[in-house]
C-alpha positions, 0 to 999 in steps of 0.5 A: 495683756498688760492693761487687762492684768492690771484691770483683773488684778493678776499683775505683779507689777506692784510687788516691789512696793510690798518688798520695800514695805517689808525691808522698811519694817524689818530693816535687814542688814543685807538684801539679795534680790534675784529677778529676770534681767529686764527688772534691773532696767525697769522703772520698778527696778530703778525705784527699788534701787533708788529707795534702798540707796536713800535708806543707806544701803550699798547697792551692787547689781548685775546680770549673771549667767547661772551656768558660770556659777555651777547652775544647771538651768 
């Protein structure tokens, strides 16, 4: 399924590239990324963190349970 999604262009695996382009263009003071837990340990997550650090951003990451912060879902 992953290979097929790449072939038919329905994949979102390259979206981190678009995020990095946007950050490089706008150069915001702060960036908040919310994603699924596996993203942080994925190659795309590692690339995002590495590039942000190279650009001088302080990166803090973690996996949090929304219920612990009042989230209902």
